[in-house]
mmCIF file of the N, C-alpha and C atoms, coordinates in Angstrom:
data_MODEL
# 
_entry.id   MODEL 
# 
loop_
_atom_site.group_PDB 
_atom_site.id 
_atom_site.type_symbol 
_atom_site.label_atom_id 
_atom_site.label_alt_id 
_atom_site.label_comp_id 
_atom_site.label_asym_id 
_atom_site.label_entity_id 
_atom_site.label_seq_id 
_atom_site.pdbx_PDB_ins_code 
_atom_site.Cartn_x 
_atom_site.Cartn_y 
_atom_site.Cartn_z 
_atom_site.occupancy 
_atom_site.B_iso_or_equiv 
_atom_site.pdbx_formal_charge 
_atom_site.auth_seq_id 
_atom_site.auth_comp_id 
_atom_site.auth_asym_id 
_atom_site.auth_atom_id 
_atom_site.pdbx_PDB_model_num 
ATOM 1   N N  . MET A 1 1  ? 0.525  -1.449 -0.054 1.00 0.00 ? 1  MET A N  1 
ATOM 2   C CA . MET A 1 1  ? -0.071 0.289  -0.025 1.00 0.00 ? 1  MET A CA 1 
ATOM 3   C C  . MET A 1 1  ? 0.713  1.349  0.257  1.00 0.00 ? 1  MET A C  1 
ATOM 4   N N  . LYS A 1 2  ? 0.779  2.246  -0.726 1.00 0.00 ? 2  LYS A N  1 
ATOM 5   C CA . LYS A 1 2  ? 1.353  3.536  -1.045 1.00 0.00 ? 2  LYS A CA 1 
ATOM 6   C C  . LYS A 1 2  ? 0.247  4.347  0.414  1.00 0.00 ? 2  LYS A C  1 
ATOM 7   N N  . TRP A 1 3  ? 1.462  5.228  0.758  1.00 0.00 ? 3  TRP A N  1 
ATOM 8   C CA . TRP A 1 3  ? 1.199  6.413  1.716  1.00 0.00 ? 3  TRP A CA 1 
ATOM 9   C C  . TRP A 1 3  ? 2.063  7.905  1.173  1.00 0.00 ? 3  TRP A C  1 
ATOM 10  N N  . GLN A 1 4  ? 1.235  8.837  1.457  1.00 0.00 ? 4  GLN A N  1 
ATOM 11  C CA . GLN A 1 4  ? 1.521  9.766  1.018  1.00 0.00 ? 4  GLN A CA 1 
ATOM 12  C C  . GLN A 1 4  ? 2.262  10.950 2.389  1.00 0.00 ? 4  GLN A C  1 
ATOM 13  N N  . VAL A 1 5  ? 3.488  11.123 3.221  1.00 0.00 ? 5  VAL A N  1 
ATOM 14  C CA . VAL A 1 5  ? 4.302  10.953 4.329  1.00 0.00 ? 5  VAL A CA 1 
ATOM 15  C C  . VAL A 1 5  ? 5.159  12.157 4.247  1.00 0.00 ? 5  VAL A C  1 
ATOM 16  N N  . THR A 1 6  ? 4.401  13.505 4.651  1.00 0.00 ? 6  THR A N  1 
ATOM 17  C CA . THR A 1 6  ? 5.228  14.731 4.831  1.00 0.00 ? 6  THR A CA 1 
ATOM 18  C C  . THR A 1 6  ? 6.097  14.947 6.176  1.00 0.00 ? 6  THR A C  1 
ATOM 19  N N  . ILE A 1 7  ? 7.170  15.211 6.063  1.00 0.00 ? 7  ILE A N  1 
ATOM 20  C CA . ILE A 1 7  ? 8.426  15.166 7.257  1.00 0.00 ? 7  ILE A CA 1 
ATOM 21  C C  . ILE A 1 7  ? 9.014  16.618 6.698  1.00 0.00 ? 7  ILE A C  1 
ATOM 22  N N  . ASP A 1 8  ? 8.920  17.576 7.800  1.00 0.00 ? 8  ASP A N  1 
ATOM 23  C CA . ASP A 1 8  ? 8.861  18.881 7.654  1.00 0.00 ? 8  ASP A CA 1 
ATOM 24  C C  . ASP A 1 8  ? 8.175  19.475 6.379  1.00 0.00 ? 8  ASP A C  1 
ATOM 25  N N  . ASP A 1 9  ? 8.682  19.930 5.703  1.00 0.00 ? 9  ASP A N  1 
ATOM 26  C CA . ASP A 1 9  ? 8.088  20.250 4.141  1.00 0.00 ? 9  ASP A CA 1 
ATOM 27  C C  . ASP A 1 9  ? 8.354  19.359 3.063  1.00 0.00 ? 9  ASP A C  1 
ATOM 28  N N  . GLU A 1 10 ? 8.998  18.498 3.278  1.00 0.00 ? 10 GLU A N  1 
ATOM 29  C CA . GLU A 1 10 ? 9.162  17.116 2.274  1.00 0.00 ? 10 GLU A CA 1 
ATOM 30  C C  . GLU A 1 10 ? 8.197  16.180 2.638  1.00 0.00 ? 10 GLU A C  1 
ATOM 31  N N  . VAL A 1 11 ? 7.360  16.236 0.898  1.00 0.00 ? 11 VAL A N  1 
ATOM 32  C CA . VAL A 1 11 ? 6.634  15.011 1.219  1.00 0.00 ? 11 VAL A CA 1 
ATOM 33  C C  . VAL A 1 11 ? 6.774  13.721 0.180  1.00 0.00 ? 11 VAL A C  1 
ATOM 34  N N  . LYS A 1 12 ? 6.940  12.570 0.755  1.00 0.00 ? 12 LYS A N  1 
ATOM 35  C CA . LYS A 1 12 ? 7.537  11.289 0.423  1.00 0.00 ? 12 LYS A CA 1 
ATOM 36  C C  . LYS A 1 12 ? 6.136  10.571 -0.025 1.00 0.00 ? 12 LYS A C  1 
ATOM 37  N N  . ASP A 1 13 ? 6.548  9.488  -0.935 1.00 0.00 ? 13 ASP A N  1 
ATOM 38  C CA . ASP A 1 13 ? 5.238  8.916  -1.084 1.00 0.00 ? 13 ASP A CA 1 
ATOM 39  C C  . ASP A 1 13 ? 6.041  7.217  -0.590 1.00 0.00 ? 13 ASP A C  1 
ATOM 40  N N  . VAL A 1 14 ? 5.474  6.561  0.030  1.00 0.00 ? 14 VAL A N  1 
ATOM 41  C CA . VAL A 1 14 ? 6.187  5.345  0.889  1.00 0.00 ? 14 VAL A CA 1 
ATOM 42  C C  . VAL A 1 14 ? 5.108  4.311  0.610  1.00 0.00 ? 14 VAL A C  1 
ATOM 43  N N  . GLU A 1 15 ? 5.543  3.025  -0.007 1.00 0.00 ? 15 GLU A N  1 
ATOM 44  C CA . GLU A 1 15 ? 5.052  1.840  -0.284 1.00 0.00 ? 15 GLU A CA 1 
ATOM 45  C C  . GLU A 1 15 ? 5.644  0.825  0.775  1.00 0.00 ? 15 GLU A C  1 
ATOM 46  N N  . LEU A 1 16 ? 4.396  0.485  1.531  1.00 0.00 ? 16 LEU A N  1 
ATOM 47  C CA . LEU A 1 16 ? 4.868  -0.380 2.606  1.00 0.00 ? 16 LEU A CA 1 
ATOM 48  C C  . LEU A 1 16 ? 3.494  -1.645 2.465  1.00 0.00 ? 16 LEU A C  1 
ATOM 49  N N  . PRO A 1 17 ? 3.857  -2.679 2.899  1.00 0.00 ? 17 PRO A N  1 
ATOM 50  C CA . PRO A 1 17 ? 2.856  -4.086 3.112  1.00 0.00 ? 17 PRO A CA 1 
ATOM 51  C C  . PRO A 1 17 ? 1.283  -3.765 3.941  1.00 0.00 ? 17 PRO A C  1 
ATOM 52  N N  . LYS A 1 18 ? 0.300  -3.608 3.278  1.00 0.00 ? 18 LYS A N  1 
ATOM 53  C CA . LYS A 1 18 ? -0.570 -3.730 3.634  1.00 0.00 ? 18 LYS A CA 1 
ATOM 54  C C  . LYS A 1 18 ? -0.705 -4.255 5.315  1.00 0.00 ? 18 LYS A C  1 
ATOM 55  N N  . GLY A 1 19 ? -1.570 -3.181 6.296  1.00 0.00 ? 19 GLY A N  1 
ATOM 56  C CA . GLY A 1 19 ? -1.627 -3.470 7.707  1.00 0.00 ? 19 GLY A CA 1 
ATOM 57  C C  . GLY A 1 19 ? 0.224  -3.180 8.314  1.00 0.00 ? 19 GLY A C  1 
ATOM 58  N N  . SER A 1 20 ? 0.888  -2.628 7.898  1.00 0.00 ? 20 SER A N  1 
ATOM 59  C CA . SER A 1 20 ? 1.994  -2.067 8.461  1.00 0.00 ? 20 SER A CA 1 
ATOM 60  C C  . SER A 1 20 ? 1.607  -0.720 9.211  1.00 0.00 ? 20 SER A C  1 
ATOM 61  N N  . THR A 1 21 ? 1.881  -1.029 10.586 1.00 0.00 ? 21 THR A N  1 
ATOM 62  C CA . THR A 1 21 ? 2.114  -0.145 11.664 1.00 0.00 ? 21 THR A CA 1 
ATOM 63  C C  . THR A 1 21 ? 2.756  1.310  11.811 1.00 0.00 ? 21 THR A C  1 
ATOM 64  N N  . SER A 1 22 ? 2.721  2.394  12.659 1.00 0.00 ? 22 SER A N  1 
ATOM 65  C CA . SER A 1 22 ? 3.118  3.651  12.348 1.00 0.00 ? 22 SER A CA 1 
ATOM 66  C C  . SER A 1 22 ? 5.012  3.078  12.941 1.00 0.00 ? 22 SER A C  1 
ATOM 67  N N  . ASN A 1 23 ? 5.207  1.856  13.543 1.00 0.00 ? 23 ASN A N  1 
ATOM 68  C CA . ASN A 1 23 ? 6.584  1.558  13.902 1.00 0.00 ? 23 ASN A CA 1 
ATOM 69  C C  . ASN A 1 23 ? 7.333  1.203  12.599 1.00 0.00 ? 23 ASN A C  1 
ATOM 70  N N  . ASP A 1 24 ? 6.367  0.519  11.960 1.00 0.00 ? 24 ASP A N  1 
ATOM 71  C CA . ASP A 1 24 ? 6.840  0.040  10.421 1.00 0.00 ? 24 ASP A CA 1 
ATOM 72  C C  . ASP A 1 24 ? 7.442  1.189  9.696  1.00 0.00 ? 24 ASP A C  1 
ATOM 73  N N  . LEU A 1 25 ? 6.790  2.570  9.512  1.00 0.00 ? 25 LEU A N  1 
ATOM 74  C CA . LEU A 1 25 ? 7.230  3.707  8.727  1.00 0.00 ? 25 LEU A CA 1 
ATOM 75  C C  . LEU A 1 25 ? 8.432  4.231  9.021  1.00 0.00 ? 25 LEU A C  1 
ATOM 76  N N  . VAL A 1 26 ? 8.228  4.365  10.288 1.00 0.00 ? 26 VAL A N  1 
ATOM 77  C CA . VAL A 1 26 ? 9.408  4.934  11.147 1.00 0.00 ? 26 VAL A CA 1 
ATOM 78  C C  . VAL A 1 26 ? 10.487 3.920  11.130 1.00 0.00 ? 26 VAL A C  1 
ATOM 79  N N  . ARG A 1 27 ? 10.550 2.633  10.689 1.00 0.00 ? 27 ARG A N  1 
ATOM 80  C CA . ARG A 1 27 ? 11.539 2.298  10.361 1.00 0.00 ? 27 ARG A CA 1 
ATOM 81  C C  . ARG A 1 27 ? 12.068 2.091  9.141  1.00 0.00 ? 27 ARG A C  1 
ATOM 82  N N  . HIS A 1 28 ? 11.162 2.227  8.190  1.00 0.00 ? 28 HIS A N  1 
ATOM 83  C CA . HIS A 1 28 ? 11.526 2.114  6.587  1.00 0.00 ? 28 HIS A CA 1 
ATOM 84  C C  . HIS A 1 28 ? 12.089 3.369  6.655  1.00 0.00 ? 28 HIS A C  1 
ATOM 85  N N  . LEU A 1 29 ? 11.518 4.595  7.009  1.00 0.00 ? 29 LEU A N  1 
ATOM 86  C CA . LEU A 1 29 ? 12.568 5.909  6.915  1.00 0.00 ? 29 LEU A CA 1 
ATOM 87  C C  . LEU A 1 29 ? 13.799 6.199  8.298  1.00 0.00 ? 29 LEU A C  1 
ATOM 88  N N  . ASP A 1 30 ? 13.898 5.199  8.444  1.00 0.00 ? 30 ASP A N  1 
ATOM 89  C CA . ASP A 1 30 ? 15.292 4.906  9.399  1.00 0.00 ? 30 ASP A CA 1 
ATOM 90  C C  . ASP A 1 30 ? 15.296 6.795  10.059 1.00 0.00 ? 30 ASP A C  1 
ATOM 91  N N  . LEU A 1 31 ? 14.105 6.556  10.992 1.00 0.00 ? 31 LEU A N  1 
ATOM 92  C CA . LEU A 1 31 ? 13.849 8.202  12.048 1.00 0.00 ? 31 LEU A CA 1 
ATOM 93  C C  . LEU A 1 31 ? 14.010 6.947  13.172 1.00 0.00 ? 31 LEU A C  1 
ATOM 94  N N  . HIS A 1 32 ? 14.481 7.711  14.151 1.00 0.00 ? 32 HIS A N  1 
ATOM 95  C CA . HIS A 1 32 ? 14.279 6.954  15.603 1.00 0.00 ? 32 HIS A CA 1 
ATOM 96  C C  . HIS A 1 32 ? 13.094 7.442  16.073 1.00 0.00 ? 32 HIS A C  1 
ATOM 97  N N  . PRO A 1 33 ? 12.106 6.642  16.636 1.00 0.00 ? 33 PRO A N  1 
ATOM 98  C CA . PRO A 1 33 ? 10.754 6.584  17.133 1.00 0.00 ? 33 PRO A CA 1 
ATOM 99  C C  . PRO A 1 33 ? 10.804 7.413  18.622 1.00 0.00 ? 33 PRO A C  1 
ATOM 100 N N  . ASP A 1 34 ? 11.947 7.692  19.030 1.00 0.00 ? 34 ASP A N  1 
ATOM 101 C CA . ASP A 1 34 ? 11.873 8.477  20.460 1.00 0.00 ? 34 ASP A CA 1 
ATOM 102 C C  . ASP A 1 34 ? 11.336 9.928  19.647 1.00 0.00 ? 34 ASP A C  1 
ATOM 103 N N  . GLY A 1 35 ? 12.306 10.360 19.103 1.00 0.00 ? 35 GLY A N  1 
ATOM 104 C CA . GLY A 1 35 ? 12.432 11.828 18.428 1.00 0.00 ? 35 GLY A CA 1 
ATOM 105 C C  . GLY A 1 35 ? 11.164 12.111 17.117 1.00 0.00 ? 35 GLY A C  1 
ATOM 106 N N  . LEU A 1 36 ? 9.874  11.737 17.689 1.00 0.00 ? 36 LEU A N  1 
ATOM 107 C CA . LEU A 1 36 ? 8.979  11.802 16.668 1.00 0.00 ? 36 LEU A CA 1 
ATOM 108 C C  . LEU A 1 36 ? 7.185  11.631 16.640 1.00 0.00 ? 36 LEU A C  1 
ATOM 109 N N  . LEU A 1 37 ? 6.457  12.155 16.445 1.00 0.00 ? 37 LEU A N  1 
ATOM 110 C CA . LEU A 1 37 ? 5.154  11.863 16.397 1.00 0.00 ? 37 LEU A CA 1 
ATOM 111 C C  . LEU A 1 37 ? 4.691  11.620 14.807 1.00 0.00 ? 37 LEU A C  1 
ATOM 112 N N  . VAL A 1 38 ? 3.788  10.582 14.961 1.00 0.00 ? 38 VAL A N  1 
ATOM 113 C CA . VAL A 1 38 ? 3.072  10.353 13.867 1.00 0.00 ? 38 VAL A CA 1 
ATOM 114 C C  . VAL A 1 38 ? 1.660  10.673 13.683 1.00 0.00 ? 38 VAL A C  1 
ATOM 115 N N  . VAL A 1 39 ? 1.595  11.185 12.813 1.00 0.00 ? 39 VAL A N  1 
ATOM 116 C CA . VAL A 1 39 ? 0.005  11.892 12.806 1.00 0.00 ? 39 VAL A CA 1 
ATOM 117 C C  . VAL A 1 39 ? -0.878 11.887 11.427 1.00 0.00 ? 39 VAL A C  1 
ATOM 118 N N  . THR A 1 40 ? -2.106 12.100 11.567 1.00 0.00 ? 40 THR A N  1 
ATOM 119 C CA . THR A 1 40 ? -2.791 12.254 10.079 1.00 0.00 ? 40 THR A CA 1 
ATOM 120 C C  . THR A 1 40 ? -2.482 13.299 9.627  1.00 0.00 ? 40 THR A C  1 
ATOM 121 N N  . ASP A 1 41 ? -2.591 13.896 7.866  1.00 0.00 ? 41 ASP A N  1 
ATOM 122 C CA . ASP A 1 41 ? -2.125 14.995 7.585  1.00 0.00 ? 41 ASP A CA 1 
ATOM 123 C C  . ASP A 1 41 ? -3.587 15.558 6.882  1.00 0.00 ? 41 ASP A C  1 
ATOM 124 N N  . GLU A 1 42 ? -4.506 15.962 8.299  1.00 0.00 ? 42 GLU A N  1 
ATOM 125 C CA . GLU A 1 42 ? -5.417 16.248 7.615  1.00 0.00 ? 42 GLU A CA 1 
ATOM 126 C C  . GLU A 1 42 ? -6.085 17.978 8.918  1.00 0.00 ? 42 GLU A C  1 
ATOM 127 N N  . GLU A 1 43 ? -7.254 18.356 8.308  1.00 0.00 ? 43 GLU A N  1 
ATOM 128 C CA . GLU A 1 43 ? -7.101 19.883 9.115  1.00 0.00 ? 43 GLU A CA 1 
ATOM 129 C C  . GLU A 1 43 ? -7.005 19.470 10.919 1.00 0.00 ? 43 GLU A C  1 
ATOM 130 N N  . THR A 1 44 ? -7.406 18.554 11.182 1.00 0.00 ? 44 THR A N  1 
ATOM 131 C CA . THR A 1 44 ? -7.967 18.064 12.494 1.00 0.00 ? 44 THR A CA 1 
ATOM 132 C C  . THR A 1 44 ? -6.699 16.651 12.691 1.00 0.00 ? 44 THR A C  1 
ATOM 133 N N  . MET A 1 45 ? -5.560 16.878 13.165 1.00 0.00 ? 45 MET A N  1 
ATOM 134 C CA . MET A 1 45 ? -4.659 15.929 13.159 1.00 0.00 ? 45 MET A CA 1 
ATOM 135 C C  . MET A 1 45 ? -4.743 14.969 14.342 1.00 0.00 ? 45 MET A C  1 
ATOM 136 N N  . LYS A 1 46 ? -4.456 13.455 14.062 1.00 0.00 ? 46 LYS A N  1 
ATOM 137 C CA . LYS A 1 46 ? -4.780 12.832 15.121 1.00 0.00 ? 46 LYS A CA 1 
ATOM 138 C C  . LYS A 1 46 ? -3.637 11.710 15.313 1.00 0.00 ? 46 LYS A C  1 
ATOM 139 N N  . PRO A 1 47 ? -3.114 11.788 16.434 1.00 0.00 ? 47 PRO A N  1 
ATOM 140 C CA . PRO A 1 47 ? -1.539 10.753 16.437 1.00 0.00 ? 47 PRO A CA 1 
ATOM 141 C C  . PRO A 1 47 ? -2.258 9.380  16.479 1.00 0.00 ? 47 PRO A C  1 
ATOM 142 N N  . VAL A 1 48 ? -1.171 8.849  15.740 1.00 0.00 ? 48 VAL A N  1 
ATOM 143 C CA . VAL A 1 48 ? -0.975 6.787  15.393 1.00 0.00 ? 48 VAL A CA 1 
ATOM 144 C C  . VAL A 1 48 ? -0.021 6.384  16.385 1.00 0.00 ? 48 VAL A C  1 
ATOM 145 N N  . PRO A 1 49 ? -0.688 6.337  17.527 1.00 0.00 ? 49 PRO A N  1 
ATOM 146 C CA . PRO A 1 49 ? 0.409  5.355  17.988 1.00 0.00 ? 49 PRO A CA 1 
ATOM 147 C C  . PRO A 1 49 ? 1.040  4.080  17.515 1.00 0.00 ? 49 PRO A C  1 
ATOM 148 N N  . LEU A 1 50 ? 2.206  3.868  17.764 1.00 0.00 ? 50 LEU A N  1 
ATOM 149 C CA . LEU A 1 50 ? 3.604  3.234  17.018 1.00 0.00 ? 50 LEU A CA 1 
ATOM 150 C C  . LEU A 1 50 ? 3.159  2.154  16.887 1.00 0.00 ? 50 LEU A C  1 
ATOM 151 N N  . VAL A 1 51 ? 2.164  1.899  17.694 1.00 0.00 ? 51 VAL A N  1 
ATOM 152 C CA . VAL A 1 51 ? 1.487  0.002  17.366 1.00 0.00 ? 51 VAL A CA 1 
ATOM 153 C C  . VAL A 1 51 ? 0.394  -0.323 16.782 1.00 0.00 ? 51 VAL A C  1 
ATOM 154 N N  . SER A 1 52 ? -0.114 1.098  16.404 1.00 0.00 ? 52 SER A N  1 
ATOM 155 C CA . SER A 1 52 ? -1.444 0.620  15.522 1.00 0.00 ? 52 SER A CA 1 
ATOM 156 C C  . SER A 1 52 ? -0.899 0.951  14.069 1.00 0.00 ? 52 SER A C  1 
ATOM 157 N N  . LYS A 1 53 ? -1.965 0.306  13.158 1.00 0.00 ? 53 LYS A N  1 
ATOM 158 C CA . LYS A 1 53 ? -1.589 0.395  11.690 1.00 0.00 ? 53 LYS A CA 1 
ATOM 159 C C  . LYS A 1 53 ? -2.063 1.367  11.118 1.00 0.00 ? 53 LYS A C  1 
ATOM 160 N N  . LEU A 1 54 ? -1.441 1.774  10.354 1.00 0.00 ? 54 LEU A N  1 
ATOM 161 C CA . LEU A 1 54 ? -1.577 2.960  9.562  1.00 0.00 ? 54 LEU A CA 1 
ATOM 162 C C  . LEU A 1 54 ? -2.820 3.734  9.129  1.00 0.00 ? 54 LEU A C  1 
ATOM 163 N N  . PRO A 1 55 ? -3.070 4.483  8.405  1.00 0.00 ? 55 PRO A N  1 
ATOM 164 C CA . PRO A 1 55 ? -4.851 4.721  8.225  1.00 0.00 ? 55 PRO A CA 1 
ATOM 165 C C  . PRO A 1 55 ? -4.636 4.779  7.006  1.00 0.00 ? 55 PRO A C  1 
ATOM 166 N N  . ASP A 1 56 ? -5.441 4.801  5.871  1.00 0.00 ? 56 ASP A N  1 
ATOM 167 C CA . ASP A 1 56 ? -5.499 5.023  4.560  1.00 0.00 ? 56 ASP A CA 1 
ATOM 168 C C  . ASP A 1 56 ? -5.772 6.179  4.214  1.00 0.00 ? 56 ASP A C  1 
ATOM 169 N N  . LYS A 1 57 ? -4.944 7.068  4.898  1.00 0.00 ? 57 LYS A N  1 
ATOM 170 C CA . LYS A 1 57 ? -4.516 8.970  4.641  1.00 0.00 ? 57 LYS A CA 1 
ATOM 171 C C  . LYS A 1 57 ? -3.323 9.124  4.762  1.00 0.00 ? 57 LYS A C  1 
ATOM 172 N N  . PRO A 1 58 ? -3.390 10.421 4.146  1.00 0.00 ? 58 PRO A N  1 
ATOM 173 C CA . PRO A 1 58 ? -1.821 10.943 4.383  1.00 0.00 ? 58 PRO A CA 1 
ATOM 174 C C  . PRO A 1 58 ? -1.557 10.970 5.556  1.00 0.00 ? 58 PRO A C  1 
ATOM 175 N N  . LEU A 1 59 ? -0.339 11.175 5.579  1.00 0.00 ? 59 LEU A N  1 
ATOM 176 C CA . LEU A 1 59 ? 0.723  11.195 6.972  1.00 0.00 ? 59 LEU A CA 1 
ATOM 177 C C  . LEU A 1 59 ? 1.382  12.419 7.265  1.00 0.00 ? 59 LEU A C  1 
ATOM 178 N N  . ARG A 1 60 ? 1.523  12.731 8.236  1.00 0.00 ? 60 ARG A N  1 
ATOM 179 C CA . ARG A 1 60 ? 2.707  13.926 8.770  1.00 0.00 ? 60 ARG A CA 1 
ATOM 180 C C  . ARG A 1 60 ? 3.584  13.198 9.916  1.00 0.00 ? 60 ARG A C  1 
ATOM 181 N N  . ILE A 1 61 ? 5.230  13.495 9.626  1.00 0.00 ? 61 ILE A N  1 
ATOM 182 C CA . ILE A 1 61 ? 5.719  13.148 10.642 1.00 0.00 ? 61 ILE A CA 1 
ATOM 183 C C  . ILE A 1 61 ? 6.147  14.326 11.446 1.00 0.00 ? 61 ILE A C  1 
ATOM 184 N N  . ILE A 1 62 ? 6.140  14.533 12.506 1.00 0.00 ? 62 ILE A N  1 
ATOM 185 C CA . ILE A 1 62 ? 6.145  15.788 13.572 1.00 0.00 ? 62 ILE A CA 1 
ATOM 186 C C  . ILE A 1 62 ? 7.764  15.422 14.343 1.00 0.00 ? 62 ILE A C  1 
ATOM 187 N N  . LEU A 1 63 ? 9.465  16.049 13.820 1.00 0.00 ? 63 LEU A N  1 
ATOM 188 C CA . LEU A 1 63 ? 10.087 15.884 14.927 1.00 0.00 ? 63 LEU A CA 1 
ATOM 189 C C  . LEU A 1 63 ? 9.870  16.459 15.716 1.00 0.00 ? 63 LEU A C  1 
ATOM 190 N N  . VAL A 1 64 ? 10.386 16.412 17.231 1.00 0.00 ? 64 VAL A N  1 
ATOM 191 C CA . VAL A 1 64 ? 10.146 16.960 18.030 1.00 0.00 ? 64 VAL A CA 1 
ATOM 192 C C  . VAL A 1 64 ? 11.619 16.697 18.756 1.00 0.00 ? 64 VAL A C  1 
ATOM 193 N N  . ALA A 1 65 ? 11.876 17.989 19.608 1.00 0.00 ? 65 ALA A N  1 
ATOM 194 C CA . ALA A 1 65 ? 13.042 17.341 20.487 1.00 0.00 ? 65 ALA A CA 1 
ATOM 195 C C  . ALA A 1 65 ? 13.108 17.291 22.190 1.00 0.00 ? 65 ALA A C  1 
ATOM 196 N N  . SER A 1 66 ? 13.632 16.688 22.699 1.00 0.00 ? 66 SER A N  1 
ATOM 197 C CA . SER A 1 66 ? 13.634 17.114 24.012 1.00 0.00 ? 66 SER A CA 1 
ATOM 198 C C  . SER A 1 66 ? 14.915 16.630 24.454 1.00 0.00 ? 66 SER A C  1 
ATOM 199 N N  . GLY A 1 67 ? 14.761 16.542 26.140 1.00 0.00 ? 67 GLY A N  1 
ATOM 200 C CA . GLY A 1 67 ? 16.408 16.651 26.326 1.00 0.00 ? 67 GLY A CA 1 
ATOM 201 C C  . GLY A 1 67 ? 16.564 17.784 27.678 1.00 0.00 ? 67 GLY A C  1 
ATOM 202 N N  . GLY A 1 68 ? 17.257 17.474 28.513 1.00 0.00 ? 68 GLY A N  1 
ATOM 203 C CA . GLY A 1 68 ? 17.504 17.768 29.920 1.00 0.00 ? 68 GLY A CA 1 
ATOM 204 C C  . GLY A 1 68 ? 18.516 18.640 30.177 1.00 0.00 ? 68 GLY A C  1 
# 
Protein backbone atom coordinates (compact mmCIF):
# COMPACT_ATOMS: atom_id res chain seq x y z
CA MET A 1 0.00 0.00 0.00
CA LYS A 2 1.20 3.55 -0.64
CA TRP A 3 1.11 6.47 1.79
CA GLN A 4 1.92 10.13 1.28
CA VAL A 5 4.15 11.17 4.18
CA THR A 6 5.21 14.73 4.98
CA ILE A 7 8.33 15.31 7.09
CA ASP A 8 8.98 19.00 7.72
CA ASP A 9 8.12 20.40 4.27
CA GLU A 10 9.26 17.35 2.30
CA VAL A 11 6.57 15.07 0.86
CA LYS A 12 7.45 11.42 0.21
CA ASP A 13 5.49 8.54 -1.24
CA VAL A 14 6.16 5.44 0.87
CA GLU A 15 5.09 1.94 -0.09
CA LEU A 16 4.69 -0.64 2.67
CA PRO A 17 2.69 -3.86 3.01
CA LYS A 18 -0.99 -3.53 3.91
CA GLY A 19 -1.40 -3.74 7.69
CA SER A 20 1.89 -1.96 8.42
CA THR A 21 2.16 -0.02 11.66
CA SER A 22 3.50 3.43 12.40
CA ASN A 23 6.60 1.73 13.79
CA ASP A 24 7.10 -0.03 10.43
CA LEU A 25 6.92 3.37 8.73
CA VAL A 26 9.42 4.92 11.15
CA ARG A 27 11.87 2.03 10.65
CA HIS A 28 11.42 2.21 6.85
CA LEU A 29 12.35 5.91 6.93
CA ASP A 30 15.33 5.15 9.23
CA LEU A 31 14.08 7.54 11.92
CA HIS A 32 14.30 7.17 15.70
CA PRO A 33 10.83 6.63 17.26
CA ASP A 34 11.69 8.59 20.43
CA GLY A 35 12.14 11.81 18.48
CA LEU A 36 8.91 12.09 16.51
CA LEU A 37 5.13 11.93 16.35
CA VAL A 38 3.15 10.26 13.58
CA VAL A 39 -0.16 12.01 12.91
CA THR A 40 -2.80 12.08 10.19
CA ASP A 41 -2.19 15.00 7.83
CA GLU A 42 -5.66 16.50 8.00
CA GLU A 43 -7.18 19.71 9.34
CA THR A 44 -7.56 17.94 12.69
CA MET A 45 -4.35 15.97 13.12
CA LYS A 46 -4.84 12.73 15.04
CA PRO A 47 -1.90 10.87 16.58
CA VAL A 48 -1.20 7.38 15.25
CA PRO A 49 0.42 5.27 18.00
CA LEU A 50 3.51 3.32 16.92
CA VAL A 51 1.73 -0.01 17.50
CA SER A 52 -1.34 0.95 15.44
CA LYS A 53 -1.94 0.08 11.81
CA LEU A 54 -1.48 2.99 9.45
CA PRO A 55 -4.76 4.61 8.40
CA ASP A 56 -5.56 4.98 4.72
CA LYS A 57 -4.89 8.74 4.89
CA PRO A 58 -1.96 11.08 4.25
CA LEU A 59 0.42 11.17 7.19
CA ARG A 60 2.73 13.73 8.74
CA ILE A 61 5.79 13.03 10.85
CA ILE A 62 6.55 15.78 13.34
CA LEU A 63 10.12 15.78 14.56
CA VAL A 64 10.39 16.78 18.21
CA ALA A 65 13.33 17.78 20.36
CA SER A 66 13.66 16.64 23.91
CA GLY A 67 16.36 16.59 26.48
CA GLY A 68 17.29 17.62 29.90
